[in-house]
N, C-alpha and C positions, 0 to 999 in steps of 0.2 A: 289519541282518540279523535275521530272526526264526528260530524253530526249524524252520519248514517249509522254509527255505532250506537248512539243514544236513541235514535228515532225521534219522531216529532214530539211525542208527549214527554219523553225523557228530557228533551231539550227545553220544553216549556217549563218543566220542574226546575231545571238548572237556572234558567233565566229568572224565574220567580224568586229563587233563593238569594239572588244577588241584588234584588231591588230594595230600595229604602222602604221603611214602614209606610203603610197606607195612611192616608188622611182619615179623619174620623167620619167623613161622609161616605166612605166606601163600604158597600154592602156585599158586593161580589166583584171579583177582578180576575187576575191572571189565573188561567186554568178553566175559566168559563168562556163560552163564546161571546158573552155580553157582559160589559161592565155595568153594575147596578149602583147608582150614586144617589144619595139623599139630595132632594131638591128643595122642597118648601114645606116639609112636614106632612103634606098630603100626597105627594107623588114622588116617584123615583125617576131620575133621568137614566135612560138606557143608551149605551153607546157600543157600537160594533163596527167591525171592518172585515172585508173579505176581498181577496185578490184573485184575479184571473190572469194567468201567465201563459202566453202562447207557447205551445209545445209541451206544457205541463197540464193545463186545464182545458185547453182547446186547440184545435187546428183550424186555421183560417179557411182551408179548403172544405171543411166539414160543417161549418156554421156560418151563417150570414152575420153581418155586423148588427143588424136589427135583433136577431136572436141572441147574440152575445150581450147586447145591451139589456134585454129583458132578463137574461140569465144572471148577469152581474147584480142587477137590482134584486132579483128574487131571492138569491142566497143570503143577502143581508136582511131582507124583509123576513125571511124564515127565522133568523136569530131573534128578532124582536117578537115574532109570533110565539116563540118558545118561552118567553117570559110573560106572555099574556098581555103584551104591550101594544100601543098604538104608534106606528111609524110616523115620523114628522119631517125630518130634513136630511137630504143626502149631500155629501161632498164627494166629488169624483176626481181622482188623479189619473192621468194617462201618461204613459211613456210610449212614444210613437216614432217609427222610422220616418225620416224626412221625405222619402219617396211615396209615402202612403197617400192614396187619393183622398181628397177632402170629402168627397161623397161618402166614403166609408165611415168617416168620423160622424158625419151628419146622420147616417143611418143608425150608427151605434147609439147616438143620443135620442133618436126617435124611439128605439127600444127601451132605453133607460127611462125616458120620460113617460112612456105609456105604462110601463109596469109600475113605476113610482106612483103615478096619478091614480091608477086603479086601486091603490090601497091608501090613498089620502096623503101621500108624501110629495115633497117637491125637491128640486135640485138647486142648491143655493150657492154653489161654488166648487172649487177644486184647484187643480194645478196641472200644468202641462210640462213635459220634458221630452227632449229628443233622446232616442236610444239607437245604438248600432247593434243591439241585441234583439231579443224577442219583444213583441208588443205586450204591454201590460195595462190592464184596467184594474184600478184599485179603488173600491167604493167604501165610503164611510157613512154610517147611518145613525141618526139620533132618534130616540123615541121616548115615550113616557108611559108610565103605568101607575095606577093608584097603589099606595103602600099596602093596603089590605088585599090587593088582588095579585101582586107579583107572585109568580111560581118559580121556585129555584130547583136545582137538582138534588138538594140535600134533605128533602123531607120524606122520602119513601120509607114505609114501615113494613115489617114482616106481616104477611097476610094481605097486603094490597094487591089489587089486580093490575096487570100491565096492559095498557091499551095503546093502540095506534090508530091514527086517522088515515083515511083513504086506502091506498094500495101500495104494496111494496114490490121491489124488484124491477120496476120499469126503468129507472135510471141506469142501473147496472146492465140491463138487457139492451138498452139503446146504445150504451157505450160499447158493449160487446159487438153489436152489429157494425158500428163504425170502425172499430179496431180490426174487424175481420173483413173489411172492405164491402160490407153489406148495405151501404147506403142506398144502393139501387133497389133494395127491397122495401123502400119507404111506403109504398102503397099497402103492402101486406102487413107491415109492422109500424104503421103510422103512430099508433098510440105510444109505444115504448120510445120511439125516436123523439117524439114531442116531449115526453116526460124527461128525457135526458137533456135535450137542447133548451127547452123553455119550461123548467119546473114551476109548479104552482105553489107559492108560499101560503101556508094555512093561517093567514093573519086573522081572518074572521073567526075561524075555529078556535084559535088561541084565545081570542077575546071572550068567546062563549065559555070556554073552559075556565078562564080566570074569574069571570063573574059568578060562576057556579059555586066557587069557594070549596070545591070538593077535591081538587087535584092536590096531591101531596108532593109531587115533583113533576118536572116536564123538561124535555129538550127536543131539538129537531134532529132528524135523521139525515145527516150529511155523509157520515163515514160507514153506515151500515148498522142495522138494528143490533146485531151481535156485539159490535164494538161500542156503539153509543149507549146502550143500556148499561154497559159496564161503567160508564162515567157516572150514571145515576147511582149504581152500586157503590162506587168509590166514595162519592160525596155523601151518601146516606148511610154508609156502613152496613150494607145489607148484601144478601145473595139474591139469586133469581133462578127461576125455571121457565124456559120458553118452550113452546110446542110448535114444531115445524109444520104440522098439518093444519094449524090454525092461521098461518100467515095469509093475509089477503093479497094475493098476487095480482099485479096489473094484467090486463088483457094483453095477450101476445107473449108473455114471459115464457109460457110452456113451449111455444113454437120456437122462440129464440134459443131456449135451452137445448132443444133438439138439433137446431142448426149448428150451434156452437159447441155441442158436446158437454154442456154443463147441466147441473141439476136445478130444477126450477126453484125449489124451496131454498137452496143455497144462494141463489140470486137475491131472493127476498131477505135472507138472514144476513148475508155477508156483503152484499153489494151496497154501495153508497149511492149518493146523488138523488135520493128520493125526496128529501125535504118535507117528509111528513112529520107529524108530531108524535112523540112517544111520551106517555104520561102514566102516572100511577094514581090510583084512587082506592079508598076503602072498598072492600067487596060489596057492601050494601049500596054503594053509590054507582056501581058499574053501569047498570042499565039506565039509571037516571041521566048520567052524564052523556052516555052514548046517544040516548034518545034526544036530549036537548041539542047536542051538536048537529045531529042529522036534521032535526026539525028546523033549526035556524039557518043552516048553511047548505044542506043537501049532501054533506060529506058523511059517509058511513064511518063508524068507529068500531074496532074489533078488539076483543080480549085475546091476547096472544101469550099470556103467561101470568106468573104470580111471583111476588116478592117473598124471599125466604130470609130467615135469620142468617147473619153473615157466616156463622160456622157451618152452615149446611151447603155453602158453595154456590157455584154458578153452573147451570146445566141446560142442555137442550134435549128435549124428547123428540126422537126421530119419528117419521111416519110409521115405522114398523113397531113402535112402542119402546124400543131400546133407548137408553139414556146415556149421553156422553158429556164430558165437560164442555162448557161454553168457552171457546177460545176466541179472543178478539182478532179477527182477520180482515177488518175493514181497512180503509185507506189510511196510509201513513206516508206523509210527504218524503220522509227521509229513511223509511224502512222498506220492506219488501213489497208494500202495496197490497192489492187484493189477490 
């Protein structure tokens, strides 16, 4: 058996089963995007890392070094946002070809520094190595959150509303354009291209949600709503029903769907790379939380589904009203992908 037989999440389970017992200060660890560690009785330390590998996550011909720097920072910031935390310190490791121009590295750090500073974090160190293979940018981020404000994946309850911040499908649509050689359409599809190349982490939105005290679970959408909401279901022991016609699609997604022969709502449901937040709240808190986030950040929040008892399963209601099982088809590094 090789890792592609297991897939990314099966491999994570196998790794977790072989690890020694956690220390007493661990509140969340392997299987979550963020390690949550007891710090001082009042706060939790949050720790996350995310890697960008040339040829897997990006092509140098399709993204500038500055954009890649912003992207590498943003995807880590998004993990901290999903816990309701405040980002603090980055460490960045690079594996670089010896023939790479120094100016490329400088532009990479311009992007890393700008995106970090925008959300109150700094870059305090890292490591450098030469590689004869693909270029690698591996970023690690530490953050903090008050004990009473942290939002995990495990608290969703039957009857809760499923909400998402912002817009969906833009990341997948931008990637589809680039994969199809459509980078030249950037003027027409500027929004989706930017959403893929330089996603916006919802750090401020996550803080508002955490302070509200109403969210029962939350995570960021990196692998696609249909896949990521499944992690909330797994950790919370619940089912879910999503409504395809409620998905708030990014501007340009419909046009990209026509150009690439895909379905717009499927880009929103199954496409990854959006880095929006998916959260669950009691139904009576839905309007309150949505209004609070939009008032304080300007980002809209949309109800896209409801949490069901585990035994009722996982479903998606199609635009024509028919209902089909919700199958996770988001990104898997060792599986079939999207």
